[in-house]
BATOR-833430 format. One record per atom (N, C-alpha, C): residue in one letter; chain; atom name; x, y, z. Coordinates in nm, 4 decimals. Layout:
// residues N
> A,A,CA,X,Y,Z
...
This chain:
// residues 124
> M,A,N,0.0852,-0.1161,0.0000
> M,A,CA,0.0000,0.0000,0.0000
> M,A,C,0.0904,0.1232,0.0000
> R,A,N,0.0667,0.2128,-0.0912
> R,A,CA,0.1542,0.3294,-0.1065
> R,A,C,0.1245,0.4414,-0.0064
> N,A,N,-0.0008,0.4606,0.0267
> N,A,CA,-0.0374,0.5723,0.1136
> N,A,C,-0.1393,0.5254,0.2179
> P,A,N,-0.0967,0.4444,0.3153
> P,A,CA,-0.1919,0.3848,0.4095
> P,A,C,-0.2653,0.4856,0.4966
> L,A,N,-0.2052,0.6004,0.5198
> L,A,CA,-0.2713,0.7001,0.6033
> L,A,C,-0.4013,0.7481,0.5391
> Y,A,N,-0.3949,0.7797,0.4094
> Y,A,CA,-0.5131,0.8316,0.3401
> Y,A,C,-0.5977,0.7235,0.2742
> E,A,N,-0.5387,0.6070,0.2476
> E,A,CA,-0.6151,0.4999,0.1836
> E,A,C,-0.6787,0.4050,0.2842
> L,A,N,-0.6260,0.4002,0.4054
> L,A,CA,-0.6742,0.3030,0.5025
> L,A,C,-0.7161,0.3675,0.6341
> A,A,N,-0.6237,0.4341,0.7003
> A,A,CA,-0.6502,0.4845,0.8356
> A,A,C,-0.7616,0.5897,0.8385
> F,A,N,-0.7491,0.6950,0.7599
> F,A,CA,-0.8495,0.8016,0.7633
> F,A,C,-0.9879,0.7540,0.7183
> P,A,N,-1.0003,0.6751,0.6085
> P,A,CA,-1.1335,0.6261,0.5720
> P,A,C,-1.1963,0.5372,0.6790
> L,A,N,-1.1161,0.4514,0.7430
> L,A,CA,-1.1706,0.3667,0.8494
> L,A,C,-1.2167,0.4508,0.9674
> L,A,N,-1.1387,0.5508,1.0040
> L,A,CA,-1.1799,0.6400,1.1129
> L,A,C,-1.3091,0.7132,1.0771
> A,A,N,-1.3190,0.7588,0.9534
> A,A,CA,-1.4397,0.8303,0.9102
> A,A,C,-1.5628,0.7401,0.9132
> D,A,N,-1.5429,0.6099,0.8927
> D,A,CA,-1.6546,0.5154,0.8955
> D,A,C,-1.6864,0.4653,1.0359
> G,A,N,-1.6151,0.5159,1.1368
> G,A,CA,-1.6448,0.4794,1.2749
> G,A,C,-1.5637,0.3647,1.3304
> F,A,N,-1.4644,0.3185,1.2583
> F,A,CA,-1.3791,0.2102,1.3072
> F,A,C,-1.2684,0.2706,1.3928
> V,A,N,-1.2992,0.2871,1.5201
> V,A,CA,-1.2091,0.3538,1.6138
> V,A,C,-1.1740,0.2545,1.7240
> V,A,N,-1.0479,0.2546,1.7646
> V,A,CA,-1.0039,0.1633,1.8703
> V,A,C,-1.0694,0.1998,2.0028
> H,A,N,-1.0668,0.1048,2.0946
> H,A,CA,-1.1184,0.1318,2.2286
> H,A,C,-1.0336,0.2416,2.2919
> S,A,N,-1.0984,0.3353,2.3582
> S,A,CA,-1.0251,0.4483,2.4138
> S,A,C,-1.0967,0.5012,2.5376
> L,A,N,-1.0325,0.5976,2.6002
> L,A,CA,-1.0936,0.6603,2.7174
> L,A,C,-1.2244,0.7296,2.6818
> G,A,N,-1.2322,0.7831,2.5618
> G,A,CA,-1.3547,0.8499,2.5188
> G,A,C,-1.4741,0.7569,2.5147
> K,A,N,-1.4507,0.6293,2.4818
> K,A,CA,-1.5613,0.5339,2.4806
> K,A,C,-1.6107,0.5055,2.6215
> L,A,N,-1.5225,0.5192,2.7203
> L,A,CA,-1.5649,0.4997,2.8590
> L,A,C,-1.6663,0.6052,2.9021
> I,A,N,-1.6554,0.7240,2.8426
> I,A,CA,-1.7513,0.8297,2.8765
> I,A,C,-1.8584,0.8429,2.7676
> H,A,N,-1.8740,0.7343,2.6902
> H,A,CA,-1.9818,0.7185,2.5915
> H,A,C,-1.9724,0.8136,2.4730
> L,A,N,-1.8508,0.8507,2.4340
> L,A,CA,-1.8328,0.9250,2.3096
> L,A,C,-1.8221,0.8228,2.1972
> R,A,N,-1.8670,0.8609,2.0781
> R,A,CA,-1.8678,0.7676,1.9654
> R,A,C,-1.7846,0.8204,1.8499
> G,A,N,-1.7389,0.7264,1.7680
> G,A,CA,-1.6658,0.7614,1.6467
> G,A,C,-1.5390,0.8386,1.6771
> L,A,N,-1.5105,0.9340,1.5898
> L,A,CA,-1.3892,1.0145,1.6071
> L,A,C,-1.3890,1.0939,1.7373
> Y,A,N,-1.5088,1.1288,1.7859
> Y,A,CA,-1.5162,1.2056,1.9100
> Y,A,C,-1.4592,1.1281,2.0281
> S,A,N,-1.4600,0.9947,2.0201
> S,A,CA,-1.4064,0.9155,2.1309
> S,A,C,-1.2545,0.9280,2.1422
> L,A,N,-1.1885,0.9748,2.0361
> L,A,CA,-1.0437,0.9923,2.0395
> L,A,C,-1.0012,1.1294,2.0924
> V,A,N,-1.0935,1.2235,2.1003
> V,A,CA,-1.0598,1.3600,2.1403
> V,A,C,-0.9936,1.3666,2.2781
> P,A,N,-1.0456,1.3002,2.3825
> P,A,CA,-0.9785,1.3097,2.5128
> P,A,C,-0.8338,1.2595,2.5092
> F,A,N,-0.8091,1.1496,2.4404
> F,A,CA,-0.6740,1.0950,2.4325
> F,A,C,-0.5797,1.1918,2.3624
> Y,A,N,-0.6201,1.2410,2.2452
> Y,A,CA,-0.5324,1.3294,2.1704
> Y,A,C,-0.5166,1.4657,2.2376
> A,A,N,-0.6141,1.5098,2.3130
> A,A,CA,-0.5986,1.6346,2.3891
> A,A,C,-0.4906,1.6176,2.4960
> V,A,N,-0.4918,1.5040,2.5643
> V,A,CA,-0.3887,1.4770,2.6652
> V,A,C,-0.2515,1.4656,2.5999
> V,A,N,-0.2442,1.3934,2.4876
> V,A,CA,-0.1163,1.3774,2.4175
> V,A,C,-0.0638,1.5120,2.3688
> L,A,N,-0.1499,1.5936,2.3102
> L,A,CA,-0.1072,1.7253,2.2620
> L,A,C,-0.0582,1.8119,2.3772
> G,A,N,-0.1323,1.8115,2.4875
> G,A,CA,-0.0884,1.8876,2.6041
> G,A,C,0.0462,1.8398,2.6565
> A,A,N,0.0667,1.7081,2.6614
> A,A,CA,0.1946,1.6543,2.7090
> A,A,C,0.3085,1.6891,2.6148
> V,A,N,0.2835,1.6825,2.4837
> V,A,CA,0.3873,1.7168,2.3864
> V,A,C,0.4268,1.8636,2.3989
> I,A,N,0.3278,1.9509,2.4058
> I,A,CA,0.3576,2.0940,2.4187
> I,A,C,0.4305,2.1212,2.5495
> W,A,N,0.3869,2.0591,2.6575
> W,A,CA,0.4521,2.0808,2.7869
> W,A,C,0.5961,2.0308,2.7848
> L,A,N,0.6181,1.9101,2.7328
> L,A,CA,0.7527,1.8533,2.7316
> L,A,C,0.8471,1.9272,2.6377
> L,A,N,0.7985,1.9636,2.5206
> L,A,CA,0.8855,2.0299,2.4240
> L,A,C,0.9124,2.1760,2.4570
> S,A,N,0.8268,2.2381,2.5347
> S,A,CA,0.8477,2.3800,2.5661
> S,A,C,0.9278,2.4000,2.6946
> R,A,N,0.9663,2.2910,2.7590
> R,A,CA,1.0480,2.3015,2.8806
> R,A,C,1.1939,2.3233,2.8432
> G,A,N,1.2667,2.3782,2.9316
> G,A,CA,1.4097,2.3959,2.9104
> G,A,C,1.4453,2.5405,2.8825
> P,A,N,1.5736,2.5715,2.8965
> P,A,CA,1.6176,2.7110,2.8770
> P,A,C,1.6050,2.7549,2.7308
> G,A,N,1.5510,2.8716,2.7118
> G,A,CA,1.5400,2.9305,2.5788
> G,A,C,1.4262,2.8776,2.4931
> R,A,N,1.3473,2.7888,2.5446
> R,A,CA,1.2352,2.7366,2.4663
> R,A,C,1.1075,2.8111,2.5022
> R,A,N,1.0264,2.8333,2.4026
> R,A,CA,0.9012,2.9052,2.4219
> R,A,C,0.7843,2.8168,2.3776
> V,A,N,0.6689,2.8388,2.4383
> V,A,CA,0.5500,2.7615,2.4033
> V,A,C,0.5113,2.7863,2.2578
> W,A,N,0.5230,2.9098,2.2090
> W,A,CA,0.4819,2.9393,2.0723
> W,A,C,0.5672,2.8627,1.9717
> Q,A,N,0.6952,2.8379,2.0040
> Q,A,CA,0.7801,2.7606,1.9135
> Q,A,C,0.7318,2.6149,1.9058
> T,A,N,0.6904,2.5631,2.0183
> T,A,CA,0.6398,2.4262,2.0214
> T,A,C,0.5081,2.4162,1.9464
> V,A,N,0.4200,2.5132,1.9653
> V,A,CA,0.2923,2.5141,1.8928
> V,A,C,0.3186,2.5223,1.7431
> L,A,N,0.4137,2.6045,1.7021
> L,A,CA,0.4490,2.6156,1.5608
> L,A,C,0.5010,2.4816,1.5073
> A,A,N,0.5816,2.4110,1.5861
> A,A,CA,0.6319,2.2802,1.5445
> A,A,C,0.5167,2.1811,1.5275
> C,A,N,0.4175,2.1866,1.6167
> C,A,CA,0.3001,2.0982,1.6048
> C,A,C,0.2195,2.1310,1.4802
> I,A,N,0.2066,2.2579,1.4481
> I,A,CA,0.1341,2.2987,1.3275
> I,A,C,0.2084,2.2503,1.2024
> L,A,N,0.3408,2.2622,1.2039
> L,A,CA,0.4190,2.2137,1.0899
> L,A,C,0.4067,2.0617,1.0753
> A,A,N,0.4054,1.9892,1.1864
> A,A,CA,0.3881,1.8443,1.1812
> A,A,C,0.2517,1.8086,1.1227
> A,A,N,0.1478,1.8816,1.1614
> A,A,CA,0.0147,1.8579,1.1052
> A,A,C,0.0142,1.8866,0.9549
> G,A,N,0.0894,1.9874,0.9143
> G,A,CA,0.1017,2.0181,0.7719
> G,A,C,0.1685,1.9057,0.6943
> L,A,N,0.2664,1.8397,0.7552
> L,A,CA,0.3305,1.7252,0.6903
> L,A,C,0.2322,1.6103,0.6717
> V,A,N,0.1496,1.5862,0.7722
> V,A,CA,0.0483,1.4804,0.7602
> V,A,C,-0.0501,1.5160,0.6493
> A,A,N,-0.0938,1.6398,0.6458
> A,A,CA,-0.1865,1.6829,0.5406
> A,A,C,-0.1205,1.6746,0.4035
> G,A,N,0.0091,1.7020,0.3960
> G,A,CA,0.0808,1.6967,0.2692
> G,A,C,0.0954,1.5568,0.2130
> Q,A,N,0.0812,1.4549,0.2968
> Q,A,CA,0.0910,1.3175,0.2479
> Q,A,C,-0.0200,1.2829,0.1500
> R,A,N,-0.1235,1.3620,0.1487
> R,A,CA,-0.2330,1.3368,0.0543
> R,A,C,-0.1840,1.3471,-0.0902
> A,A,N,-0.0781,1.4222,-0.1125
> A,A,CA,-0.0237,1.4390,-0.2469
> A,A,C,0.0524,1.3156,-0.2950
> F,A,N,0.0847,1.2225,-0.2047
> F,A,CA,0.1560,1.1014,-0.2439
> F,A,C,0.0643,1.0142,-0.3291
> P,A,N,0.1209,0.9332,-0.4168
> P,A,CA,0.0369,0.8494,-0.5033
> P,A,C,-0.0418,0.7449,-0.4234
> M,A,N,-0.1608,0.7157,-0.4716
> M,A,CA,-0.2466,0.6162,-0.4090
> M,A,C,-0.2204,0.4794,-0.4739
> T,A,N,-0.2588,0.3745,-0.4051
> T,A,CA,-0.2351,0.2383,-0.4517
> T,A,C,-0.3281,0.2005,-0.5653
> G,A,N,-0.4532,0.2371,-0.5559
> G,A,CA,-0.5497,0.1990,-0.6575
> G,A,C,-0.6502,0.0995,-0.6036
> P,A,N,-0.6851,-0.0019,-0.6821
> P,A,CA,-0.7921,-0.0933,-0.6429
> P,A,C,-0.7575,-0.1864,-0.5264
> Y,A,N,-0.6337,-0.1919,-0.4840
> Y,A,CA,-0.5932,-0.2786,-0.3737
> Y,A,C,-0.6476,-0.2300,-0.2393
> A,A,N,-0.6515,-0.1006,-0.2183
> A,A,CA,-0.6890,-0.0422,-0.0888
> A,A,C,-0.8310,-0.0779,-0.0442
> P,A,N,-0.9338,-0.0703,-0.1284
> P,A,CA,-1.0683,-0.1073,-0.0818
> P,A,C,-1.0776,-0.2521,-0.0334
> G,A,N,-1.0011,-0.3425,-0.0935
> G,A,CA,-1.0011,-0.4809,-0.0484
> G,A,C,-0.9433,-0.4946,0.0911
> V,A,N,-0.8372,-0.4190,0.1174
> V,A,CA,-0.7762,-0.4209,0.2504
> V,A,C,-0.8737,-0.3622,0.3522
> R,A,N,-0.9385,-0.2515,0.3166
> R,A,CA,-1.0389,-0.1918,0.4058
> R,A,C,-1.1512,-0.2898,0.4354
> S,A,N,-1.1993,-0.3603,0.3332
> S,A,CA,-1.3073,-0.4571,0.3529
> S,A,C,-1.2650,-0.5687,0.4466
> F,A,N,-1.1405,-0.6146,0.4333
> F,A,CA,-1.0911,-0.7199,0.5219
> F,A,C,-1.0891,-0.6722,0.6667
> I,A,N,-1.0410,-0.5511,0.6889
> I,A,CA,-1.0356,-0.4966,0.8248
> I,A,C,-1.1764,-0.4785,0.8797
> M,A,N,-1.2672,-0.4303,0.7983
> M,A,CA,-1.4051,-0.4117,0.8426
> M,A,C,-1.4702,-0.5456,0.8791
> A,A,N,-1.4375,-0.6508,0.8044
> A,A,CA,-1.4968,-0.7819,0.8289
> A,A,C,-1.4431,-0.8463,0.9558
> T,A,N,-1.3216,-0.8109,0.9944
> T,A,CA,-1.2600,-0.8740,1.1115
> T,A,C,-1.2561,-0.7821,1.2325
> W,A,N,-1.3196,-0.6659,1.2235
> W,A,CA,-1.3158,-0.5667,1.3317
> W,A,C,-1.3870,-0.6191,1.4549
> E,A,N,-1.3345,-0.5879,1.5690
> E,A,CA,-1.3967,-0.6246,1.6970
> E,A,C,-1.4296,-0.4963,1.7713
> P,A,N,-1.5475,-0.4727,1.8138
> P,A,CA,-1.6672,-0.5566,1.8053
> P,A,C,-1.7280,-0.5518,1.6653
> A,A,N,-1.8178,-0.6465,1.6370
> A,A,CA,-1.8704,-0.6635,1.5019
> A,A,C,-1.9618,-0.5505,1.4578
> A,A,N,-2.0156,-0.4715,1.5488
> A,A,CA,-2.1032,-0.3603,1.5108
> A,A,C,-2.0279,-0.2298,1.5255
> V,A,N,-2.0479,-0.1405,1.4312
> V,A,CA,-1.9843,-0.0092,1.4352
> V,A,C,-2.0938,0.0949,1.4446
> E,A,N,-2.0950,0.1678,1.5539
> E,A,CA,-2.1932,0.2749,1.5737
> E,A,C,-2.3358,0.2254,1.5520
> G,A,N,-2.3643,0.1040,1.5973
> G,A,CA,-2.4995,0.0515,1.5877
> G,A,C,-2.5338,-0.0129,1.4552
> R,A,N,-2.4422,-0.0090,1.3588
> R,A,CA,-2.4679,-0.0726,1.2296
> R,A,C,-2.4023,-0.2099,1.2304
> L,A,N,-2.4699,-0.3080,1.1790
> L,A,CA,-2.4138,-0.4417,1.1700
> L,A,C,-2.3369,-0.4520,1.0400
> L,A,N,-2.2163,-0.5036,1.0463
> L,A,CA,-2.1361,-0.5183,0.9259
> L,A,C,-2.1879,-0.6350,0.8427
> V,A,N,-2.1951,-0.6166,0.7128
> V,A,CA,-2.2450,-0.7217,0.6253
> V,A,C,-2.1362,-0.7750,0.5333
> C,A,N,-2.0121,-0.7416,0.5578
> C,A,CA,-1.9043,-0.7855,0.4696
> C,A,C,-1.8277,-0.9020,0.5307
> D,A,N,-1.8933,-0.9843,0.6119
> D,A,CA,-1.8302,-1.0990,0.6755
> D,A,C,-1.8412,-1.2185,0.5818
> P,A,N,-1.7316,-1.2582,0.5138
> P,A,CA,-1.7402,-1.3650,0.4158
> P,A,C,-1.7734,-1.5000,0.4772
> V,A,N,-1.7393,-1.5243,0.6008
> V,A,CA,-1.7660,-1.6535,0.6627
> V,A,C,-1.9149,-1.6746,0.6807
> H,A,N,-1.9873,-1.5712,0.7263
> H,A,CA,-2.1302,-1.5852,0.7518
> H,A,C,-2.2161,-1.5449,0.6328
> Q,A,N,-2.1591,-1.4801,0.5346
> Q,A,CA,-2.2369,-1.4384,0.4185
> Q,A,C,-2.2357,-1.5406,0.3063
> G,A,N,-2.1455,-1.6326,0.3082
> G,A,CA,-2.1415,-1.7304,0.2005
> G,A,C,-2.0270,-1.8263,0.2182
> G,A,N,-1.9387,-1.7969,0.3101
> G,A,CA,-1.8275,-1.8862,0.3375
> G,A,C,-1.7332,-1.8982,0.2193
> V,A,N,-1.6335,-1.9767,0.2376
> V,A,CA,-1.5360,-1.9929,0.1304
> V,A,C,-1.5839,-2.0873,0.0228
> D,A,N,-1.6735,-2.1790,0.0577
> D,A,CA,-1.7214,-2.2747,-0.0423
> D,A,C,-1.8541,-2.2322,-0.1037
> G,A,N,-1.9025,-2.1123,-0.0719
> G,A,CA,-2.0257,-2.0622,-0.1288
> G,A,C,-2.1495,-2.1007,-0.0515
> K,A,N,-2.1376,-2.1842,0.0502
> K,A,CA,-2.2516,-2.2242,0.1307
> K,A,C,-2.2581,-2.1374,0.2548
> R,A,N,-2.3786,-2.1077,0.2979
> R,A,CA,-2.3953,-2.0280,0.4194
> R,A,C,-2.3469,-2.1066,0.5388
> S,A,N,-2.2812,-2.0400,0.6275
> S,A,CA,-2.2382,-2.1057,0.7498
> S,A,C,-2.2868,-2.0255,0.8670
> G,A,N,-2.2951,-2.0891,0.9801
> G,A,CA,-2.3264,-2.0167,1.1011
> G,A,C,-2.4733,-1.9939,1.1257
> G,A,N,-2.5627,-2.0675,1.0742
> G,A,CA,-2.7049,-2.0495,1.1082
> G,A,C,-2.7757,-1.9521,1.0182
> A,A,N,-2.9067,-1.9490,1.0309
> A,A,CA,-2.9898,-1.8636,0.9446
> A,A,C,-2.9803,-1.7191,0.9865
> R,A,N,-2.9855,-1.6328,0.8863
> R,A,CA,-2.9814,-1.4894,0.9122
> R,A,C,-3.1017,-1.4261,0.8505
């Protein structure tokens, strides 16, 4: 995969495939569940990088903005093509838990037709 950040990670996050986090403990859903974690991480990064003689908070904030610009600039990198949706589908089919934001995933090959074309796992 040539550009996994934009071909895999961001689309999965946009579709609600978010890892378990502190935000889920307080019943936040989707991308919002990551906000508490990243707020703590951002605060720790700014605090740690702005410590020391001659360092200023504004310099650290500027460095964080430049880093975000580098991530945004990766969008200009070439994409893989038709391979990426297959990888996304595989991850969606094997995601735990099986429901995302209250929607049941229907791309499970084992229960939708199995490898031999026969339904497995009971009636649906």
